[in-house]
C-alpha positions in Angstrom: -15.8 -20.1 3.5 -13.9 -17.5 1.4 -11.5 -15.1 2.5 -13.9 -12.9 4.0 -15.3 -13.5 7.6 -18.1 -12.9 9.7 -17.7 -9.4 9.8 -17.8 -9.1 6.1 -15.8 -5.6 4.9 -18.3 -5.9 2.1 -20.9 -4.3 4.0 -18.2 -1.5 4.4 -17.2 -0.5 0.8 -19.6 2.9 -0.1 -21.3 2.7 -2.6 -19.1 5.0 -5.2 -16.1 3.6 -4.9 -14.5 2.7 -8.0 -14.5 -1.1 -9.0 -11.4 -3.3 -9.4 -10.2 -3.2 -12.7 -6.9 -1.7 -14.0 -6.0 -0.3 -10.8 -5.2 -3.8 -9.5 -2.7 -4.9 -12.1 0.0 -4.8 -9.6 2.8 -3.8 -12.0 4.5 0.0 -12.4 5.5 -0.1 -15.7 8.6 -0.6 -17.6 10.0 3.1 -17.2 10.9 2.0 -13.3 13.3 -1.1 -14.5 13.2 -1.9 -17.5 12.4 -5.6 -18.5 12.9 -6.6 -14.8 10.3 -7.4 -13.0 9.6 -4.4 -10.1 9.1 -7.5 -7.4 12.5 -8.7 -8.3 14.4 -6.4 -8.5 13.1 -4.1 -5.5 13.9 -7.7 -3.8 16.9 -7.9 -4.9 18.2 -4.3 -4.0 16.8 -5.1 -0.4 18.6 -7.8 0.2 21.6 -5.8 -1.6 21.2 -3.0 1.0 21.2 -5.3 3.8 17.3 -5.1 4.7 14.8 -8.0 5.7 12.0 -5.7 4.3 10.4 -7.5 1.3 8.9 -5.7 -1.5 5.2 -5.7 -0.4 5.8 -4.3 2.9 8.4 -1.9 1.8 5.7 -0.4 -0.8 2.8 -0.5 1.9 5.3 2.1 3.7 5.8 4.0 0.5 2.1 4.3 0.2 1.8 5.3 3.8 3.5 8.2 3.2 2.3 9.3 -0.3 -1.1 9.0 1.8 0.0 11.4 4.6 2.3 13.9 2.9 1.4 17.2 1.3 1.0 16.2 -2.2 2.2 19.5 -3.1 5.8 18.5 -2.1 6.0 15.6 -3.8 9.8 14.4 -3.2 10.7 11.5 -1.0 13.3 12.3 1.4 16.0 10.0 1.1 16.5 10.1 4.9 13.0 8.6 5.8 13.8 6.0 3.4 16.6 5.1 5.5 14.8 5.3 8.5 11.8 2.7 7.1 15.0 0.3 6.6 16.7 0.7 9.3 19.8 1.9 7.7 22.1 4.5 7.8 22.8 5.0 4.2 20.3 4.2 0.6 22.0 3.1 -2.8 21.6 5.7 -5.4 19.6 2.6 -7.6 17.3 1.4 -4.4 16.0 5.2 -3.9 15.6 5.9 -7.5 12.8 2.8 -7.5 11.6 4.0 -4.6 11.2 7.5 -5.8 9.3 6.1 -8.9 6.6 4.2 -6.6 6.3 6.5 -4.2 6.1 9.5 -7.7 3.5 7.0 -8.7 1.3 6.5 -5.6 1.1 10.4 -5.2 -0.1 10.8 -8.3 -2.9 8.0 -7.9 -4.0 10.2 -4.8 -4.4 13.7 -6.6 -7.6 15.3 -6.9 -9.0 14.7 -10.2 -7.2 11.7 -10.7 -8.6 8.1 -11.5 -7.3 6.5 -8.6 -5.5 3.9 -10.2 -3.5 3.0 -7.1 -1.4 -0.6 -7.8 -0.6 -2.4 -4.9 3.1 -4.1 -5.5 2.0 -7.9 -5.1 2.3 -10.7 -6.9 0.8 -11.4 -10.3 -3.0 -12.7 -10.5 -1.7 -15.9 -12.0 0.5 -17.0 -8.6 -0.9 -19.3 -6.4 -3.7 -17.5 -4.0 -1.7 -18.4 -0.8 1.1 -16.4 -2.0 -1.0 -13.5 -3.2 -2.6 -13.4 0.2 0.6 -13.7 2.2 2.3 -10.7 0.1 -1.0 -8.5 1.1 -0.8 -9.4 4.6 2.9 -8.0 4.4 1.9 -4.9 2.1 -0.8 -4.4 5.3 1.5 -4.4 7.8 4.1 -2.2 6.1 1.4 0.3 5.5 0.2 0.0 9.3 4.0 0.4 10.0 4.5 3.6 7.8 1.2 5.3 9.2 3.3 4.7 12.9 6.1 6.6 11.9 4.4 9.5 10.6 4.5 12.8 12.5 1.7 14.6 13.6 -1.0 12.0 12.0 -2.4 11.0 15.4 -5.3 13.1 15.4 -6.7 12.0 11.8 -5.5 8.6 12.8 -7.8 8.5 15.7 -10.8 9.4 13.8 -13.4 6.5 14.7 -14.1 5.6 11.1 -10.2 5.6 10.1 -9.7 3.6 13.1 -12.2 1.0 12.3 -10.6 1.0 9.0 -6.9 0.5 10.4 -7.9 -2.2 12.8 -9.6 -4.3 9.6 -6.3 -3.5 7.8 -4.3 -5.4 11.0 -6.9 -8.5 10.7 -5.9 -9.1 7.7 -1.9 -8.1 8.3 -2.4 -10.7 11.3 -3.6 -13.4 9.0 -1.8 -16.8 8.9 -4.0 -19.4 7.8 -3.4 -20.6 4.4 -5.6 -19.7 1.4 -6.2 -22.4 -1.1 -7.2 -21.4 -4.8 -11.0 -21.2 -5.2 -13.3 -18.7 -7.1 -14.6 -17.9 -4.0 -10.9 -16.6 -2.5 -10.3 -14.9 -5.6 -13.7 -12.6 -5.5 -13.0 -12.1 -1.8 -9.1 -11.4 -2.3 -10.5 -8.8 -4.9 -12.7 -7.6 -2.6 -10.2 -6.8 0.1 -7.9 -4.9 -2.4 -10.5 -3.1 -3.2 -11.3 -2.1 0.5 -7.7 -1.5 1.1 -7.6 1.3 -1.7 -10.8 2.5 -0.1 -9.2 2.9 3.1 -5.6 4.2 1.5 -7.7 6.7 -0.4 -9.9 7.9 2.8 -6.6 8.8 4.7 -5.3 10.3 1.7 -8.2 13.1 1.7 -8.8 13.8 5.3 -5.3 14.3 5.4 -4.9 16.4 2.5 -4.2 20.3 3.9 -7.2 22.6 3.0 -7.7 26.5 4.0 -9.2 25.6 7.2 -6.9 22.7 7.9 -2.9 23.5 7.3 -0.5 21.4 6.8 
């Protein structure tokens, strides 16, 4: 059996959503940290800061903030990052990388963007079990980031969004090992696409409008 259970999330993928592709490359690019892997660099910076948070979980929190924030205010407050990690201070290097990741997420959610949101996950050639394990961490971080957001209770309580978040919570709780297989690879890509749909849905509904102030 593949990753998708009897209540397949595929049935809730919208007909007009973008398909997986370049948006699932899982890397932000050399413009952040030169030749070193973004994931490895963030892991090192988080450990140096004394945080138990992993890179995928941390990126989930970053994307949650980007989805809910007024995207006319693009700067990520340093205190917000410190609160995520339960730290009193955040190093300049960690803040720089975090700001880059946040800016990339914000830009991918802007109107008229191609919605090329990338999730900070292991490369496609990593074992499926590792990739899915990190995806559960990403979902956990995203849900935690939403929970820390102020003034978002009404939005997150909307029936459609609540149902989507329940799906993400189910993914976050998944502990069973996932072997490499074509079925699991296909299901994994569907789950990634669904997560991107959830993020975009929240971002669209959270965007201020003349009739809905920030």
